[in-house]
PDB file with one MODEL, atoms N, CA, C and O in Angstrom:
MODEL        1
ATOM      1  N   UNK A   1       0.834  -1.173   0.000  1.00  0.00           N
ATOM      2  CA  UNK A   1       0.000   0.000   0.000  1.00  0.00           C
ATOM      3  C   UNK A   1       0.884   1.244   0.000  1.00  0.00           C
ATOM      4  O   UNK A   1       1.910   1.275   0.680  1.00  0.00           O
ATOM      5  N   UNK A   2       0.503   2.243  -0.739  1.00  0.00           N
ATOM      6  CA  UNK A   2       1.308   3.448  -0.863  1.00  0.00           C
ATOM      7  C   UNK A   2       1.202   4.290   0.405  1.00  0.00           C
ATOM      8  O   UNK A   2       0.142   4.398   1.021  1.00  0.00           O
ATOM      9  N   UNK A   3       2.307   4.867   0.764  1.00  0.00           N
ATOM     10  CA  UNK A   3       2.324   5.760   1.916  1.00  0.00           C
ATOM     11  C   UNK A   3       1.707   7.100   1.514  1.00  0.00           C
ATOM     12  O   UNK A   3       1.955   7.603   0.418  1.00  0.00           O
ATOM     13  N   UNK A   4       0.912   7.665   2.398  1.00  0.00           N
ATOM     14  CA  UNK A   4       0.304   8.962   2.123  1.00  0.00           C
ATOM     15  C   UNK A   4       1.004  10.023   2.945  1.00  0.00           C
ATOM     16  O   UNK A   4       1.480   9.765   4.051  1.00  0.00           O
ATOM     17  N   UNK A   5       1.058  11.233   2.382  1.00  0.00           N
ATOM     18  CA  UNK A   5       1.648  12.349   3.105  1.00  0.00           C
ATOM     19  C   UNK A   5       0.695  12.774   4.213  1.00  0.00           C
ATOM     20  O   UNK A   5      -0.521  12.689   4.043  1.00  0.00           O
ATOM     21  N   UNK A   6       1.219  13.227   5.335  1.00  0.00           N
ATOM     22  CA  UNK A   6       0.313  13.755   6.357  1.00  0.00           C
ATOM     23  C   UNK A   6      -0.342  15.051   5.867  1.00  0.00           C
ATOM     24  O   UNK A   6       0.290  15.858   5.185  1.00  0.00           O
ATOM     25  N   UNK A   7      -1.586  15.231   6.217  1.00  0.00           N
ATOM     26  CA  UNK A   7      -2.327  16.415   5.791  1.00  0.00           C
ATOM     27  C   UNK A   7      -1.993  17.554   6.748  1.00  0.00           C
ATOM     28  O   UNK A   7      -2.134  17.423   7.964  1.00  0.00           O
ATOM     29  N   UNK A   8      -1.551  18.669   6.183  1.00  0.00           N
ATOM     30  CA  UNK A   8      -1.203  19.828   7.002  1.00  0.00           C
ATOM     31  C   UNK A   8      -2.469  20.525   7.468  1.00  0.00           C
ATOM     32  O   UNK A   8      -3.527  20.396   6.853  1.00  0.00           O
ATOM     33  N   UNK A   9      -2.347  21.257   8.548  1.00  0.00           N
ATOM     34  CA  UNK A   9      -3.486  22.010   9.068  1.00  0.00           C
ATOM     35  C   UNK A   9      -3.841  23.137   8.101  1.00  0.00           C
ATOM     36  O   UNK A   9      -2.957  23.803   7.562  1.00  0.00           O
ATOM     37  N   UNK A  10      -5.121  23.343   7.889  1.00  0.00           N
ATOM     38  CA  UNK A  10      -5.571  24.359   6.956  1.00  0.00           C
ATOM     39  C   UNK A  10      -5.977  25.668   7.611  1.00  0.00           C
ATOM     40  O   UNK A  10      -6.484  26.567   6.940  1.00  0.00           O
ATOM     41  N   UNK A  11      -5.760  25.783   8.919  1.00  0.00           N
ATOM     42  CA  UNK A  11      -6.198  27.000   9.611  1.00  0.00           C
ATOM     43  C   UNK A  11      -5.483  28.261   9.139  1.00  0.00           C
ATOM     44  O   UNK A  11      -6.141  29.293   9.010  1.00  0.00           O
ATOM     45  N   UNK A  12      -4.180  28.243   8.873  1.00  0.00           N
ATOM     46  CA  UNK A  12      -3.565  29.482   8.379  1.00  0.00           C
ATOM     47  C   UNK A  12      -4.130  29.929   7.033  1.00  0.00           C
ATOM     48  O   UNK A  12      -4.360  31.119   6.819  1.00  0.00           O
ATOM     49  N   UNK A  13      -4.352  28.983   6.132  1.00  0.00           N
ATOM     50  CA  UNK A  13      -4.920  29.323   4.818  1.00  0.00           C
ATOM     51  C   UNK A  13      -6.330  29.870   4.985  1.00  0.00           C
ATOM     52  O   UNK A  13      -6.701  30.850   4.338  1.00  0.00           O
ATOM     53  N   UNK A  14      -7.118  29.236   5.853  1.00  0.00           N
ATOM     54  CA  UNK A  14      -8.488  29.697   6.072  1.00  0.00           C
ATOM     55  C   UNK A  14      -8.497  31.099   6.678  1.00  0.00           C
ATOM     56  O   UNK A  14      -9.317  31.932   6.293  1.00  0.00           O
ATOM     57  N   UNK A  15      -7.609  31.362   7.602  1.00  0.00           N
ATOM     58  CA  UNK A  15      -7.543  32.692   8.220  1.00  0.00           C
ATOM     59  C   UNK A  15      -7.171  33.771   7.230  1.00  0.00           C
ATOM     60  O   UNK A  15      -7.775  34.843   7.219  1.00  0.00           O
ATOM     61  N   UNK A  16      -6.179  33.495   6.397  1.00  0.00           N
ATOM     62  CA  UNK A  16      -5.762  34.478   5.392  1.00  0.00           C
ATOM     63  C   UNK A  16      -6.879  34.716   4.384  1.00  0.00           C
ATOM     64  O   UNK A  16      -7.139  35.858   4.007  1.00  0.00           O
ATOM     65  N   UNK A  17      -7.542  33.646   3.943  1.00  0.00           N
ATOM     66  CA  UNK A  17      -8.628  33.797   2.971  1.00  0.00           C
ATOM     67  C   UNK A  17      -9.793  34.600   3.557  1.00  0.00           C
ATOM     68  O   UNK A  17     -10.344  35.473   2.887  1.00  0.00           O
ATOM     69  N   UNK A  18     -10.161  34.310   4.785  1.00  0.00           N
ATOM     70  CA  UNK A  18     -11.269  35.038   5.405  1.00  0.00           C
ATOM     71  C   UNK A  18     -10.922  36.508   5.641  1.00  0.00           C
ATOM     72  O   UNK A  18     -11.763  37.384   5.433  1.00  0.00           O
ATOM     73  N   UNK A  19      -9.698  36.782   6.069  1.00  0.00           N
ATOM     74  CA  UNK A  19      -9.293  38.179   6.269  1.00  0.00           C
ATOM     75  C   UNK A  19      -9.264  38.932   4.946  1.00  0.00           C
ATOM     76  O   UNK A  19      -9.737  40.065   4.855  1.00  0.00           O
ATOM     77  N   UNK A  20      -8.709  38.298   3.930  1.00  0.00           N
ATOM     78  CA  UNK A  20      -8.616  38.941   2.624  1.00  0.00           C
ATOM     79  C   UNK A  20      -9.999  39.203   2.039  1.00  0.00           C
ATOM     80  O   UNK A  20     -10.254  40.275   1.489  1.00  0.00           O
ATOM     81  N   UNK A  21     -10.885  38.226   2.158  1.00  0.00           N
ATOM     82  CA  UNK A  21     -12.222  38.420   1.597  1.00  0.00           C
ATOM     83  C   UNK A  21     -13.003  39.451   2.402  1.00  0.00           C
ATOM     84  O   UNK A  21     -13.818  40.185   1.842  1.00  0.00           O
ATOM     85  N   UNK A  22     -12.765  39.512   3.695  1.00  0.00           N
ATOM     86  CA  UNK A  22     -13.445  40.530   4.511  1.00  0.00           C
ATOM     87  C   UNK A  22     -13.094  41.938   4.073  1.00  0.00           C
ATOM     88  O   UNK A  22     -13.971  42.796   3.969  1.00  0.00           O
ATOM     89  N   UNK A  23     -11.808  42.185   3.813  1.00  0.00           N
ATOM     90  CA  UNK A  23     -11.403  43.511   3.353  1.00  0.00           C
ATOM     91  C   UNK A  23     -11.956  43.816   1.964  1.00  0.00           C
ATOM     92  O   UNK A  23     -12.372  44.944   1.696  1.00  0.00           O
ATOM     93  N   UNK A  24     -11.964  42.833   1.091  1.00  0.00           N
ATOM     94  CA  UNK A  24     -12.482  43.053  -0.262  1.00  0.00           C
ATOM     95  C   UNK A  24     -13.971  43.328  -0.269  1.00  0.00           C
ATOM     96  O   UNK A  24     -14.433  44.236  -0.960  1.00  0.00           O
ATOM     97  N   UNK A  25     -14.728  42.551   0.494  1.00  0.00           N
ATOM     98  CA  UNK A  25     -16.180  42.751   0.532  1.00  0.00           C
ATOM     99  C   UNK A  25     -16.537  44.048   1.257  1.00  0.00           C
ATOM    100  O   UNK A  25     -17.504  44.718   0.895  1.00  0.00           O
ATOM    101  N   UNK A  26     -15.761  44.399   2.274  1.00  0.00           N
ATOM    102  CA  UNK A  26     -16.029  45.655   2.985  1.00  0.00           C
ATOM    103  C   UNK A  26     -15.777  46.875   2.103  1.00  0.00           C
ATOM    104  O   UNK A  26     -16.378  47.925   2.329  1.00  0.00           O
ATOM    105  N   UNK A  27     -14.911  46.761   1.114  1.00  0.00           N
ATOM    106  CA  UNK A  27     -14.599  47.890   0.234  1.00  0.00           C
ATOM    107  C   UNK A  27     -15.629  48.101  -0.860  1.00  0.00           C
ATOM    108  O   UNK A  27     -15.634  49.155  -1.497  1.00  0.00           O
ATOM    109  N   UNK A  28     -16.497  47.135  -1.094  1.00  0.00           N
ATOM    110  CA  UNK A  28     -17.436  47.220  -2.220  1.00  0.00           C
ATOM    111  C   UNK A  28     -18.330  48.464  -2.154  1.00  0.00           C
ATOM    112  O   UNK A  28     -18.409  49.181  -3.152  1.00  0.00           O
ATOM    113  N   UNK A  29     -18.997  48.756  -1.054  1.00  0.00           N
ATOM    114  CA  UNK A  29     -19.883  49.934  -1.086  1.00  0.00           C
ATOM    115  C   UNK A  29     -19.144  51.253  -1.235  1.00  0.00           C
ATOM    116  O   UNK A  29     -19.675  52.192  -1.829  1.00  0.00           O
ATOM    117  N   UNK A  30     -17.937  51.342  -0.713  1.00  0.00           N
ATOM    118  CA  UNK A  30     -17.204  52.604  -0.788  1.00  0.00           C
ATOM    119  C   UNK A  30     -16.624  52.841  -2.168  1.00  0.00           C
ATOM    120  O   UNK A  30     -16.630  53.970  -2.658  1.00  0.00           O
ATOM    121  N   UNK A  31     -16.129  51.802  -2.794  1.00  0.00           N
ATOM    122  CA  UNK A  31     -15.552  51.933  -4.128  1.00  0.00           C
ATOM    123  C   UNK A  31     -16.651  52.124  -5.163  1.00  0.00           C
ATOM    124  O   UNK A  31     -16.492  52.913  -6.095  1.00  0.00           O
ATOM    125  N   UNK A  32     -17.759  51.415  -5.010  1.00  0.00           N
ATOM    126  CA  UNK A  32     -18.830  51.471  -6.002  1.00  0.00           C
ATOM    127  C   UNK A  32     -19.541  52.804  -6.042  1.00  0.00           C
ATOM    128  O   UNK A  32     -19.909  53.265  -7.122  1.00  0.00           O
ATOM    129  N   UNK A  33     -19.745  53.434  -4.909  1.00  0.00           N
ATOM    130  CA  UNK A  33     -20.479  54.694  -4.911  1.00  0.00           C
ATOM    131  C   UNK A  33     -19.650  55.836  -5.471  1.00  0.00           C
ATOM    132  O   UNK A  33     -20.208  56.792  -6.010  1.00  0.00           O
ATOM    133  N   UNK A  34     -18.347  55.761  -5.357  1.00  0.00           N
ATOM    134  CA  UNK A  34     -17.519  56.873  -5.792  1.00  0.00           C
ATOM    135  C   UNK A  34     -17.063  56.755  -7.248  1.00  0.00           C
ATOM    136  O   UNK A  34     -17.053  57.753  -7.970  1.00  0.00           O
ATOM    137  N   UNK A  35     -16.691  55.565  -7.686  1.00  0.00           N
ATOM    138  CA  UNK A  35     -16.020  55.437  -8.970  1.00  0.00           C
ATOM    139  C   UNK A  35     -16.800  54.667 -10.035  1.00  0.00           C
ATOM    140  O   UNK A  35     -16.317  54.550 -11.161  1.00  0.00           O
ATOM    141  N   UNK A  36     -17.962  54.147  -9.731  1.00  0.00           N
ATOM    142  CA  UNK A  36     -18.736  53.448 -10.749  1.00  0.00           C
ATOM    143  C   UNK A  36     -18.770  51.949 -10.543  1.00  0.00           C
ATOM    144  O   UNK A  36     -18.363  51.434  -9.502  1.00  0.00           O
ATOM    145  N   UNK A  37     -19.263  51.262 -11.557  1.00  0.00           N
ATOM    146  CA  UNK A  37     -19.528  49.831 -11.428  1.00  0.00           C
ATOM    147  C   UNK A  37     -18.296  48.955 -11.593  1.00  0.00           C
ATOM    148  O   UNK A  37     -18.188  47.929 -10.922  1.00  0.00           O
ATOM    149  N   UNK A  38     -17.364  49.326 -12.464  1.00  0.00           N
ATOM    150  CA  UNK A  38     -16.221  48.447 -12.719  1.00  0.00           C
ATOM    151  C   UNK A  38     -15.351  48.236 -11.476  1.00  0.00           C
ATOM    152  O   UNK A  38     -15.042  47.086 -11.162  1.00  0.00           O
ATOM    153  N   UNK A  39     -14.942  49.274 -10.760  1.00  0.00           N
ATOM    154  CA  UNK A  39     -14.165  49.042  -9.543  1.00  0.00           C
ATOM    155  C   UNK A  39     -14.961  48.283  -8.475  1.00  0.00           C
ATOM    156  O   UNK A  39     -14.392  47.537  -7.678  1.00  0.00           O
ATOM    157  N   UNK A  40     -16.271  48.481  -8.470  1.00  0.00           N
ATOM    158  CA  UNK A  40     -17.105  47.737  -7.531  1.00  0.00           C
ATOM    159  C   UNK A  40     -17.078  46.239  -7.858  1.00  0.00           C
ATOM    160  O   UNK A  40     -17.022  45.406  -6.953  1.00  0.00           O
ATOM    161  N   UNK A  41     -17.117  45.904  -9.133  1.00  0.00           N
ATOM    162  CA  UNK A  41     -17.052  44.501  -9.532  1.00  0.00           C
ATOM    163  C   UNK A  41     -15.684  43.904  -9.198  1.00  0.00           C
ATOM    164  O   UNK A  41     -15.599  42.749  -8.780  1.00  0.00           O
ATOM    165  N   UNK A  42     -14.622  44.675  -9.378  1.00  0.00           N
ATOM    166  CA  UNK A  42     -13.281  44.194  -9.044  1.00  0.00           C
ATOM    167  C   UNK A  42     -13.166  43.969  -7.539  1.00  0.00           C
ATOM    168  O   UNK A  42     -12.618  42.955  -7.108  1.00  0.00           O
ATOM    169  N   UNK A  43     -13.675  44.899  -6.734  1.00  0.00           N
ATOM    170  CA  UNK A  43     -13.625  44.732  -5.283  1.00  0.00           C
ATOM    171  C   UNK A  43     -14.450  43.518  -4.854  1.00  0.00           C
ATOM    172  O   UNK A  43     -14.052  42.791  -3.944  1.00  0.00           O
ATOM    173  N   UNK A  44     -15.577  43.296  -5.493  1.00  0.00           N
ATOM    174  CA  UNK A  44     -16.387  42.125  -5.172  1.00  0.00           C
ATOM    175  C   UNK A  44     -15.652  40.839  -5.544  1.00  0.00           C
ATOM    176  O   UNK A  44     -15.700  39.861  -4.798  1.00  0.00           O
ATOM    177  N   UNK A  45     -14.977  40.835  -6.682  1.00  0.00           N
ATOM    178  CA  UNK A  45     -14.200  39.659  -7.076  1.00  0.00           C
ATOM    179  C   UNK A  45     -13.056  39.410  -6.101  1.00  0.00           C
ATOM    180  O   UNK A  45     -12.783  38.263  -5.745  1.00  0.00           O
ATOM    181  N   UNK A  46     -12.381  40.479  -5.666  1.00  0.00           N
ATOM    182  CA  UNK A  46     -11.308  40.342  -4.687  1.00  0.00           C
ATOM    183  C   UNK A  46     -11.853  39.785  -3.381  1.00  0.00           C
ATOM    184  O   UNK A  46     -11.156  39.050  -2.680  1.00  0.00           O
ATOM    185  N   UNK A  47     -13.083  40.126  -3.052  1.00  0.00           N
ATOM    186  CA  UNK A  47     -13.686  39.614  -1.833  1.00  0.00           C
ATOM    187  C   UNK A  47     -14.198  38.192  -1.947  1.00  0.00           C
ATOM    188  O   UNK A  47     -14.149  37.442  -0.972  1.00  0.00           O
ATOM    189  N   UNK A  48     -14.691  37.802  -3.123  1.00  0.00           N
ATOM    190  CA  UNK A  48     -15.297  36.478  -3.264  1.00  0.00           C
ATOM    191  C   UNK A  48     -14.336  35.382  -3.707  1.00  0.00           C
ATOM    192  O   UNK A  48     -14.541  34.218  -3.365  1.00  0.00           O
ATOM    193  N   UNK A  49     -13.306  35.722  -4.450  1.00  0.00           N
ATOM    194  CA  UNK A  49     -12.391  34.695  -4.944  1.00  0.00           C
ATOM    195  C   UNK A  49     -11.675  33.931  -3.820  1.00  0.00           C
ATOM    196  O   UNK A  49     -11.504  32.719  -3.948  1.00  0.00           O
ATOM    197  N   UNK A  50     -11.252  34.575  -2.732  1.00  0.00           N
ATOM    198  CA  UNK A  50     -10.671  33.768  -1.644  1.00  0.00           C
ATOM    199  C   UNK A  50     -11.676  32.797  -1.032  1.00  0.00           C
ATOM    200  O   UNK A  50     -11.292  31.710  -0.599  1.00  0.00           O
ATOM    201  N   UNK A  51     -12.945  33.165  -0.991  1.00  0.00           N
ATOM    202  CA  UNK A  51     -13.956  32.251  -0.466  1.00  0.00           C
ATOM    203  C   UNK A  51     -14.175  31.074  -1.413  1.00  0.00           C
ATOM    204  O   UNK A  51     -14.400  29.949  -0.967  1.00  0.00           O
ATOM    205  N   UNK A  52     -14.108  31.331  -2.711  1.00  0.00           N
ATOM    206  CA  UNK A  52     -14.224  30.247  -3.687  1.00  0.00           C
ATOM    207  C   UNK A  52     -13.030  29.305  -3.548  1.00  0.00           C
ATOM    208  O   UNK A  52     -13.192  28.085  -3.554  1.00  0.00           O
ATOM    209  N   UNK A  53     -11.829  29.875  -3.423  1.00  0.00           N
ATOM    210  CA  UNK A  53     -10.638  29.045  -3.239  1.00  0.00           C
ATOM    211  C   UNK A  53     -10.746  28.213  -1.960  1.00  0.00           C
ATOM    212  O   UNK A  53     -10.400  27.032  -1.951  1.00  0.00           O
ATOM    213  N   UNK A  54     -11.220  28.825  -0.899  1.00  0.00           N
ATOM    214  CA  UNK A  54     -11.364  28.111   0.367  1.00  0.00           C
ATOM    215  C   UNK A  54     -12.370  26.970   0.243  1.00  0.00           C
ATOM    216  O   UNK A  54     -12.154  25.894   0.800  1.00  0.00           O
ATOM    217  N   UNK A  55     -13.453  27.192  -0.475  1.00  0.00           N
ATOM    218  CA  UNK A  55     -14.434  26.128  -0.688  1.00  0.00           C
ATOM    219  C   UNK A  55     -13.855  24.962  -1.473  1.00  0.00           C
ATOM    220  O   UNK A  55     -14.104  23.803  -1.140  1.00  0.00           O
ATOM    221  N   UNK A  56     -13.082  25.262  -2.517  1.00  0.00           N
ATOM    222  CA  UNK A  56     -12.449  24.207  -3.302  1.00  0.00           C
ATOM    223  C   UNK A  56     -11.432  23.456  -2.454  1.00  0.00           C
ATOM    224  O   UNK A  56     -11.344  22.230  -2.529  1.00  0.00           O
ATOM    225  N   UNK A  57     -10.667  24.180  -1.649  1.00  0.00           N
ATOM    226  CA  UNK A  57      -9.667  23.552  -0.790  1.00  0.00           C
ATOM    227  C   UNK A  57     -10.321  22.640   0.249  1.00  0.00           C
ATOM    228  O   UNK A  57      -9.829  21.543   0.512  1.00  0.00           O
ATOM    229  N   UNK A  58     -11.413  23.088   0.827  1.00  0.00           N
ATOM    230  CA  UNK A  58     -12.119  22.266   1.818  1.00  0.00           C
ATOM    231  C   UNK A  58     -12.671  21.001   1.170  1.00  0.00           C
ATOM    232  O   UNK A  58     -12.598  19.922   1.758  1.00  0.00           O
ATOM    233  N   UNK A  59     -13.223  21.125  -0.040  1.00  0.00           N
ATOM    234  CA  UNK A  59     -13.729  19.941  -0.740  1.00  0.00           C
ATOM    235  C   UNK A  59     -12.600  18.962  -1.042  1.00  0.00           C
ATOM    236  O   UNK A  59     -12.771  17.753  -0.883  1.00  0.00           O
ATOM    237  N   UNK A  60     -11.463  19.465  -1.472  1.00  0.00           N
ATOM    238  CA  UNK A  60     -10.328  18.596  -1.748  1.00  0.00           C
ATOM    239  C   UNK A  60      -9.813  17.898  -0.502  1.00  0.00           C
ATOM    240  O   UNK A  60      -9.496  16.709  -0.542  1.00  0.00           O
ATOM    241  N   UNK A  61      -9.727  18.626   0.603  1.00  0.00           N
ATOM    242  CA  UNK A  61      -9.280  18.023   1.863  1.00  0.00           C
ATOM    243  C   UNK A  61     -10.262  16.960   2.344  1.00  0.00           C
ATOM    244  O   UNK A  61      -9.854  15.904   2.828  1.00  0.00           O
ATOM    245  N   UNK A  62     -11.550  17.239   2.211  1.00  0.00           N
ATOM    246  CA  UNK A  62     -12.559  16.265   2.629  1.00  0.00           C
ATOM    247  C   UNK A  62     -12.471  15.010   1.776  1.00  0.00           C
ATOM    248  O   UNK A  62     -12.588  13.897   2.290  1.00  0.00           O
ATOM    249  N   UNK A  63     -12.266  15.182   0.478  1.00  0.00           N
ATOM    250  CA  UNK A  63     -12.141  14.036  -0.414  1.00  0.00           C
ATOM    251  C   UNK A  63     -10.931  13.183  -0.046  1.00  0.00           C
ATOM    252  O   UNK A  63     -11.030  11.958   0.023  1.00  0.00           O
ATOM    253  N   UNK A  64      -9.788  13.830   0.190  1.00  0.00           N
ATOM    254  CA  UNK A  64      -8.587  13.076   0.583  1.00  0.00           C
ATOM    255  C   UNK A  64      -8.800  12.355   1.902  1.00  0.00           C
ATOM    256  O   UNK A  64      -8.344  11.224   2.072  1.00  0.00           O
ATOM    257  N   UNK A  65      -9.489  12.996   2.836  1.00  0.00           N
ATOM    258  CA  UNK A  65      -9.737  12.364   4.136  1.00  0.00           C
ATOM    259  C   UNK A  65     -10.659  11.154   3.990  1.00  0.00           C
ATOM    260  O   UNK A  65     -10.440  10.127   4.632  1.00  0.00           O
ATOM    261  N   UNK A  66     -11.683  11.268   3.151  1.00  0.00           N
ATOM    262  CA  UNK A  66     -12.579  10.139   2.928  1.00  0.00           C
ATOM    263  C   UNK A  66     -11.856   8.972   2.255  1.00  0.00           C
ATOM    264  O   UNK A  66     -12.100   7.813   2.593  1.00  0.00           O
ATOM    265  N   UNK A  67     -10.971   9.270   1.309  1.00  0.00           N
ATOM    266  CA  UNK A  67     -10.191   8.202   0.685  1.00  0.00           C
ATOM    267  C   UNK A  67      -9.306   7.504   1.717  1.00  0.00           C
ATOM    268  O   UNK A  67      -9.178   6.280   1.706  1.00  0.00           O
ATOM    269  N   UNK A  68      -8.701   8.282   2.599  1.00  0.00           N
ATOM    270  CA  UNK A  68      -7.863   7.712   3.649  1.00  0.00           C
ATOM    271  C   UNK A  68      -8.687   6.820   4.574  1.00  0.00           C
ATOM    272  O   UNK A  68      -8.242   5.736   4.953  1.00  0.00           O
ATOM    273  N   UNK A  69      -9.888   7.273   4.940  1.00  0.00           N
ATOM    274  CA  UNK A  69     -10.743   6.465   5.817  1.00  0.00           C
ATOM    275  C   UNK A  69     -11.192   5.183   5.124  1.00  0.00           C
ATOM    276  O   UNK A  69     -11.277   4.134   5.763  1.00  0.00           O
ATOM    277  N   UNK A  70     -11.481   5.255   3.823  1.00  0.00           N
ATOM    278  CA  UNK A  70     -11.848   4.043   3.085  1.00  0.00           C
ATOM    279  C   UNK A  70     -10.704   3.044   3.052  1.00  0.00           C
ATOM    280  O   UNK A  70     -10.926   1.840   3.180  1.00  0.00           O
ATOM    281  N   UNK A  71      -9.479   3.535   2.882  1.00  0.00           N
ATOM    282  CA  UNK A  71      -8.320   2.647   2.907  1.00  0.00           C
ATOM    283  C   UNK A  71      -8.170   1.981   4.276  1.00  0.00           C
ATOM    284  O   UNK A  71      -7.888   0.786   4.362  1.00  0.00           O
ATOM    285  N   UNK A  72      -8.357   2.750   5.331  1.00  0.00           N
ATOM    286  CA  UNK A  72      -8.242   2.195   6.681  1.00  0.00           C
ATOM    287  C   UNK A  72      -9.319   1.160   6.954  1.00  0.00           C
ATOM    288  O   UNK A  72      -9.042   0.126   7.562  1.00  0.00           O
ATOM    289  N   UNK A  73     -10.534   1.418   6.518  1.00  0.00           N
ATOM    290  CA  UNK A  73     -11.628   0.466   6.710  1.00  0.00           C
ATOM    291  C   UNK A  73     -11.345  -0.818   5.922  1.00  0.00           C
ATOM    292  O   UNK A  73     -11.600  -1.920   6.407  1.00  0.00           O
ATOM    293  N   UNK A  74     -10.816  -0.664   4.703  1.00  0.00           N
ATOM    294  CA  UNK A  74     -10.484  -1.841   3.894  1.00  0.00           C
ATOM    295  C   UNK A  74      -9.407  -2.693   4.572  1.00  0.00           C
ATOM    296  O   UNK A  74      -9.422  -3.919   4.458  1.00  0.00           O
ATOM    297  N   UNK A  75      -8.487  -2.055   5.269  1.00  0.00           N
ATOM    298  CA  UNK A  75      -7.463  -2.808   5.989  1.00  0.00           C
ATOM    299  C   UNK A  75      -8.047  -3.564   7.175  1.00  0.00           C
ATOM    300  O   UNK A  75      -7.608  -4.672   7.486  1.00  0.00           O
ATOM    301  N   UNK A  76      -9.024  -2.974   7.829  1.00  0.00           N
ATOM    302  CA  UNK A  76      -9.573  -3.570   9.030  1.00  0.00           C
ATOM    303  C   UNK A  76     -10.582  -4.690   8.738  1.00  0.00           C
ATOM    304  O   UNK A  76     -10.750  -5.607   9.542  1.00  0.00           O
ATOM    305  N   UNK A  77     -11.242  -4.605   7.593  1.00  0.00           N
ATOM    306  CA  UNK A  77     -12.239  -5.632   7.258  1.00  0.00           C
ATOM    307  C   UNK A  77     -11.551  -6.918   6.828  1.00  0.00           C
ATOM    308  O   UNK A  77     -10.533  -6.877   6.138  1.00  0.00           O
ATOM    309  N   UNK A  78     -12.099  -8.056   7.231  1.00  0.00           N
ATOM    310  CA  UNK A  78     -11.499  -9.317   6.777  1.00  0.00           C
ATOM    311  C   UNK A  78     -11.803  -9.523   5.289  1.00  0.00           C
ATOM    312  O   UNK A  78     -12.855  -9.117   4.796  1.00  0.00           O
ATOM    313  N   UNK A  79     -10.879 -10.148   4.601  1.00  0.00           N
ATOM    314  CA  UNK A  79     -11.084 -10.404   3.178  1.00  0.00           C
ATOM    315  C   UNK A  79     -11.906 -11.657   2.993  1.00  0.00           C
ATOM    316  O   UNK A  79     -11.735 -12.631   3.726  1.00  0.00           O
ATOM    317  N   UNK A  80     -12.793 -11.640   2.022  1.00  0.00           N
ATOM    318  CA  UNK A  80     -13.652 -12.799   1.723  1.00  0.00           C
ATOM    319  C   UNK A  80     -13.080 -13.515   0.510  1.00  0.00           C
ATOM    320  O   UNK A  80     -12.745 -12.881  -0.491  1.00  0.00           O
ATOM    321  N   UNK A  81     -12.970 -14.824   0.599  1.00  0.00           N
ATOM    322  CA  UNK A  81     -12.435 -15.606  -0.521  1.00  0.00           C
ATOM    323  C   UNK A  81     -13.487 -16.470  -1.106  1.00  0.00           C
ATOM    324  O   UNK A  81     -13.224 -17.202  -2.060  1.00  0.00           O
TER     325      UNK A  81
ENDMDL
END
């Protein structure tokens, strides 16, 4: 069976993504009212893209964890011949 790498903690990535998206989303009303729609859309994208990345990262981590648990269960179950 192949050795798997240990999964690193995702808390630093989650913290940076949440802080970054908070600043981006908080800037939307101030940028949009003064300069028009395009900077407002850019600020919204800056605020939402870290959340999208975080969602993809969480899904990937969950998938890897489920695969690891399936491997462990397969090891523990007796084989049928």
